[in-house]
MIFITOR-505397 format. One record per residue (C-alpha): residue number from 1; residue in one letter; chain; x, y negated, z negated. Coordinates in nm, 2 decimals. Each point is the difference from the previous one (the first is absolute). Example, Ala and Ser with C-alpha at 12.3 -4.5 7.8 and 13.67 -1.06 7.14 Angstrom:
! MIFITOR-505397
+------+-------+-------+--------+--------+--------+
: pavo : lumpa : sevex :      X :      Y :      Z :
+------+-------+-------+--------+--------+--------+
:    1 :     a :     A :   1.23 :   0.45 :  -0.78 :
:    2 :     s :     A :   0.14 :  -0.34 :   0.07 :
+------+-------+-------+--------+--------+--------+
! end
This chain:
! MIFITOR-505397
+------+-------+-------+--------+--------+--------+
: pavo : lumpa : sevex :      X :      Y :      Z :
+------+-------+-------+--------+--------+--------+
:    1 :     x :     A :  13.45 : -14.49 : -10.26 :
:    2 :     x :     A :   0.13 :   0.31 :  -0.18 :
:    3 :     x :     A :  -0.35 :   0.12 :  -0.08 :
:    4 :     x :     A :  -0.10 :  -0.07 :   0.36 :
:    5 :     x :     A :   0.29 :   0.22 :   0.13 :
:    6 :     x :     A :  -0.10 :   0.28 :  -0.24 :
:    7 :     x :     A :  -0.36 :  -0.03 :   0.12 :
:    8 :     x :     A :   0.11 :   0.02 :   0.37 :
:    9 :     x :     A :   0.22 :   0.29 :  -0.09 :
:   10 :     x :     A :  -0.28 :   0.19 :  -0.17 :
:   11 :     x :     A :  -0.23 :  -0.06 :   0.30 :
:   12 :     x :     A :   0.26 :   0.12 :   0.24 :
:   13 :     x :     A :   0.06 :   0.31 :  -0.20 :
:   14 :     x :     A :  -0.37 :   0.07 :   0.00 :
:   15 :     x :     A :  -0.01 :  -0.06 :   0.37 :
:   16 :     x :     A :   0.29 :   0.23 :   0.06 :
:   17 :     x :     A :  -0.18 :   0.28 :  -0.19 :
:   18 :     x :     A :  -0.31 :  -0.05 :   0.20 :
:   19 :     x :     A :   0.18 :   0.02 :   0.33 :
:   20 :     x :     A :   0.30 :   0.23 :  -0.07 :
:   21 :     x :     A :   0.27 :  -0.19 :   0.17 :
:   22 :     x :     A :  -0.08 :  -0.33 :   0.16 :
:   23 :     x :     A :   0.23 :  -0.24 :   0.17 :
:   24 :     x :     A :   0.28 :   0.24 :   0.06 :
:   25 :     x :     A :   0.06 :  -0.17 :   0.33 :
:   26 :     x :     A :   0.01 :  -0.35 :  -0.15 :
:   27 :     x :     A :   0.36 :  -0.04 :   0.09 :
:   28 :     x :     A :   0.32 :  -0.02 :  -0.19 :
:   29 :     x :     A :   0.01 :  -0.09 :  -0.37 :
:   30 :     x :     A :   0.13 :  -0.33 :  -0.11 :
:   31 :     x :     A :  -0.19 :  -0.20 :   0.27 :
:   32 :     x :     A :  -0.17 :  -0.33 :  -0.05 :
:   33 :     x :     A :  -0.13 :  -0.15 :  -0.32 :
:   34 :     x :     A :   0.22 :   0.12 :  -0.27 :
:   35 :     x :     A :  -0.24 :  -0.03 :  -0.29 :
:   36 :     x :     A :  -0.30 :   0.15 :   0.18 :
:   37 :     x :     A :   0.21 :   0.26 :   0.16 :
:   38 :     x :     A :   0.11 :   0.14 :  -0.34 :
:   39 :     x :     A :  -0.35 :   0.14 :  -0.06 :
:   40 :     x :     A :   0.01 :   0.19 :   0.32 :
:   41 :     x :     A :   0.35 :   0.13 :  -0.06 :
:   42 :     x :     A :  -0.10 :   0.13 :  -0.34 :
:   43 :     x :     A :  -0.29 :   0.18 :   0.16 :
:   44 :     x :     A :   0.23 :   0.16 :   0.26 :
:   45 :     x :     A :   0.12 :   0.27 :  -0.24 :
:   46 :     x :     A :  -0.36 :   0.06 :  -0.12 :
:   47 :     x :     A :  -0.15 :   0.08 :   0.34 :
:   48 :     x :     A :   0.26 :   0.25 :   0.08 :
:   49 :     x :     A :   0.00 :   0.17 :  -0.34 :
:   50 :     x :     A :  -0.29 :   0.25 :  -0.03 :
:   51 :     x :     A :   0.09 :   0.07 :  -0.37 :
:   52 :     x :     A :  -0.04 :  -0.37 :  -0.08 :
:   53 :     x :     A :  -0.32 :  -0.03 :   0.21 :
:   54 :     x :     A :  -0.14 :   0.29 :  -0.21 :
:   55 :     x :     A :   0.09 :  -0.17 :  -0.32 :
:   56 :     x :     A :  -0.16 :  -0.33 :   0.11 :
:   57 :     x :     A :  -0.31 :   0.19 :   0.13 :
:   58 :     x :     A :  -0.03 :   0.18 :  -0.34 :
:   59 :     x :     A :   0.03 :  -0.34 :  -0.18 :
:   60 :     x :     A :  -0.27 :  -0.14 :   0.23 :
:   61 :     x :     A :  -0.24 :   0.28 :  -0.08 :
:   62 :     x :     A :   0.08 :  -0.04 :  -0.37 :
:   63 :     x :     A :  -0.07 :  -0.37 :   0.01 :
:   64 :     x :     A :  -0.32 :   0.04 :   0.20 :
:   65 :     x :     A :  -0.12 :   0.26 :  -0.26 :
:   66 :     x :     A :   0.07 :  -0.24 :  -0.28 :
:   67 :     x :     A :  -0.23 :  -0.26 :   0.17 :
:   68 :     x :     A :  -0.29 :   0.24 :  -0.02 :
:   69 :     x :     A :  -0.15 :  -0.10 :   0.33 :
:   70 :     x :     A :  -0.35 :   0.09 :   0.10 :
:   71 :     x :     A :  -0.05 :   0.25 :   0.28 :
:   72 :     x :     A :  -0.10 :  -0.30 :   0.22 :
:   73 :     x :     A :   0.31 :  -0.19 :  -0.09 :
:   74 :     x :     A :   0.22 :   0.30 :   0.06 :
:   75 :     x :     A :  -0.16 :   0.05 :   0.34 :
:   76 :     x :     A :   0.06 :  -0.37 :   0.09 :
:   77 :     x :     A :   0.36 :   0.02 :  -0.12 :
:   78 :     x :     A :   0.06 :   0.31 :   0.22 :
:   79 :     x :     A :  -0.16 :  -0.18 :   0.29 :
:   80 :     x :     A :   0.23 :  -0.30 :  -0.05 :
:   81 :     x :     A :   0.30 :   0.22 :  -0.02 :
:   82 :     x :     A :  -0.09 :   0.19 :   0.32 :
:   83 :     x :     A :  -0.07 :  -0.32 :   0.19 :
:   84 :     x :     A :   0.34 :  -0.14 :  -0.11 :
:   85 :     x :     A :   0.18 :   0.33 :   0.09 :
:   86 :     x :     A :  -0.16 :   0.00 :   0.34 :
:   87 :     x :     A :   0.10 :  -0.36 :   0.07 :
:   88 :     x :     A :   0.35 :   0.06 :  -0.12 :
:   89 :     x :     A :   0.03 :   0.31 :   0.21 :
:   90 :     x :     A :  -0.12 :  -0.19 :   0.31 :
:   91 :     x :     A :   0.25 :  -0.27 :  -0.06 :
:   92 :     x :     A :   0.28 :   0.25 :  -0.07 :
:   93 :     x :     A :  -0.09 :   0.18 :   0.33 :
:   94 :     x :     A :   0.02 :  -0.34 :   0.18 :
:   95 :     x :     A :   0.34 :  -0.05 :  -0.14 :
:   96 :     x :     A :   0.12 :   0.35 :   0.10 :
:   97 :     x :     A :  -0.13 :  -0.05 :   0.36 :
:   98 :     x :     A :   0.17 :  -0.34 :   0.02 :
:   99 :     x :     A :   0.33 :   0.15 :  -0.12 :
:  100 :     x :     A :  -0.03 :   0.29 :   0.24 :
:  101 :     x :     A :  -0.06 :  -0.24 :   0.29 :
:  102 :     x :     A :   0.31 :  -0.19 :  -0.12 :
:  103 :     x :     A :  -0.21 :  -0.31 :  -0.07 :
:  104 :     x :     A :   0.11 :  -0.24 :  -0.26 :
:  105 :     x :     A :  -0.21 :   0.00 :  -0.31 :
:  106 :     x :     A :  -0.07 :  -0.33 :  -0.16 :
:  107 :     x :     A :   0.07 :   0.07 :  -0.37 :
:  108 :     x :     A :  -0.19 :  -0.30 :  -0.13 :
:  109 :     x :     A :  -0.30 :   0.08 :   0.22 :
:  110 :     x :     A :   0.00 :   0.35 :  -0.14 :
:  111 :     x :     A :   0.03 :  -0.12 :  -0.36 :
:  112 :     x :     A :  -0.29 :  -0.24 :   0.06 :
:  113 :     x :     A :  -0.21 :   0.29 :   0.13 :
:  114 :     x :     A :   0.09 :   0.22 :  -0.29 :
:  115 :     x :     A :  -0.08 :  -0.28 :  -0.24 :
:  116 :     x :     A :  -0.35 :  -0.05 :   0.16 :
:  117 :     x :     A :  -0.07 :   0.37 :  -0.04 :
:  118 :     x :     A :   0.11 :  -0.01 :  -0.36 :
:  119 :     x :     A :  -0.20 :  -0.32 :  -0.07 :
:  120 :     x :     A :  -0.31 :   0.17 :   0.14 :
:  121 :     x :     A :   0.07 :   0.31 :  -0.21 :
:  122 :     x :     A :   0.03 :  -0.20 :  -0.32 :
:  123 :     x :     A :  -0.33 :  -0.19 :   0.08 :
:  124 :     x :     A :  -0.18 :   0.33 :   0.06 :
:  125 :     x :     A :   0.15 :   0.16 :  -0.31 :
:  126 :     x :     A :  -0.12 :  -0.30 :  -0.21 :
:  127 :     x :     A :  -0.34 :   0.03 :   0.16 :
:  128 :     x :     A :  -0.01 :   0.37 :  -0.07 :
:  129 :     x :     A :   0.10 :   0.00 :  -0.36 :
:  130 :     x :     A :  -0.06 :  -0.36 :  -0.11 :
:  131 :     x :     A :   0.26 :  -0.26 :  -0.08 :
:  132 :     x :     A :   0.05 :   0.11 :  -0.36 :
:  133 :     x :     A :   0.07 :   0.36 :   0.08 :
:  134 :     x :     A :   0.22 :  -0.09 :   0.30 :
:  135 :     x :     A :   0.21 :  -0.23 :  -0.22 :
:  136 :     x :     A :   0.04 :   0.29 :  -0.25 :
:  137 :     x :     A :   0.08 :   0.24 :   0.29 :
:  138 :     x :     A :   0.26 :  -0.24 :   0.14 :
:  139 :     x :     A :   0.16 :  -0.05 :  -0.34 :
:  140 :     x :     A :   0.01 :   0.37 :  -0.09 :
:  141 :     x :     A :   0.14 :   0.09 :   0.34 :
:  142 :     x :     A :   0.28 :  -0.25 :  -0.04 :
:  143 :     x :     A :   0.08 :   0.16 :  -0.34 :
:  144 :     x :     A :  -0.01 :   0.35 :   0.14 :
:  145 :     x :     A :   0.21 :  -0.09 :   0.31 :
:  146 :     x :     A :   0.25 :  -0.18 :  -0.23 :
:  147 :     x :     A :   0.04 :   0.32 :  -0.21 :
:  148 :     x :     A :   0.04 :   0.21 :   0.31 :
:  149 :     x :     A :   0.26 :  -0.23 :   0.15 :
:  150 :     x :     A :   0.19 :  -0.03 :  -0.33 :
:  151 :     x :     A :   0.01 :   0.38 :  -0.03 :
:  152 :     x :     A :   0.11 :   0.03 :   0.36 :
:  153 :     x :     A :   0.28 :  -0.25 :  -0.06 :
:  154 :     x :     A :   0.12 :   0.20 :  -0.30 :
:  155 :     x :     A :  -0.02 :   0.32 :   0.19 :
:  156 :     x :     A :   0.21 :  -0.15 :   0.29 :
:  157 :     x :     A :   0.25 :  -0.17 :  -0.22 :
:  158 :     x :     A :  -0.14 :  -0.34 :   0.06 :
:  159 :     x :     A :  -0.03 :   0.01 :   0.38 :
:  160 :     x :     A :  -0.37 :  -0.02 :   0.00 :
:  161 :     x :     A :   0.02 :  -0.28 :  -0.26 :
:  162 :     x :     A :   0.19 :  -0.21 :   0.23 :
:  163 :     x :     A :  -0.24 :   0.03 :   0.29 :
:  164 :     x :     A :  -0.32 :   0.08 :  -0.18 :
:  165 :     x :     A :   0.03 :  -0.11 :  -0.36 :
:  166 :     x :     A :   0.08 :  -0.36 :   0.08 :
:  167 :     x :     A :  -0.36 :  -0.10 :   0.05 :
:  168 :     x :     A :  -0.13 :   0.20 :  -0.30 :
:  169 :     x :     A :   0.29 :  -0.12 :  -0.21 :
:  170 :     x :     A :  -0.08 :  -0.37 :   0.08 :
:  171 :     x :     A :  -0.35 :   0.04 :  -0.13 :
:  172 :     x :     A :   0.11 :   0.17 :  -0.32 :
:  173 :     x :     A :   0.11 :  -0.32 :  -0.16 :
:  174 :     x :     A :  -0.35 :  -0.14 :  -0.03 :
+------+-------+-------+--------+--------+--------+
! end
């Protein structure tokens, strides 16, 4: 379960980088599903923090370079990222319109839609770079994100550790 939460967190971070800030209109924090909601809450600080986004984007570039992808693989990875970013933007725009129209947003419905987008993204990334390289990519991104979040927690006197370090910390005991 702990590894699963870290994996979900890593995918959400990558999704946030690809789209800038998604799900800003998802509603108040602390909504339904305490365990699942934690991943989204940790992400909340990331999507509104350009400095953190830059650090994660740099880590992503570093990890992709380590994988030594072919030109074709790199092209397919970029296409998967663009497709995901476009889908996330479309969904985010739907949420903004609904909020502006004072319509209620079904949080579970939105989470399911975001999950479907991310599942498609993961499948396309695996297809683009192969299962072995994707596994290494995912593992290295978790390590890099953990370092970034721990550094952020130290910088903020533990504040980021409470909201962002929890998932990374849980996986550290393996």
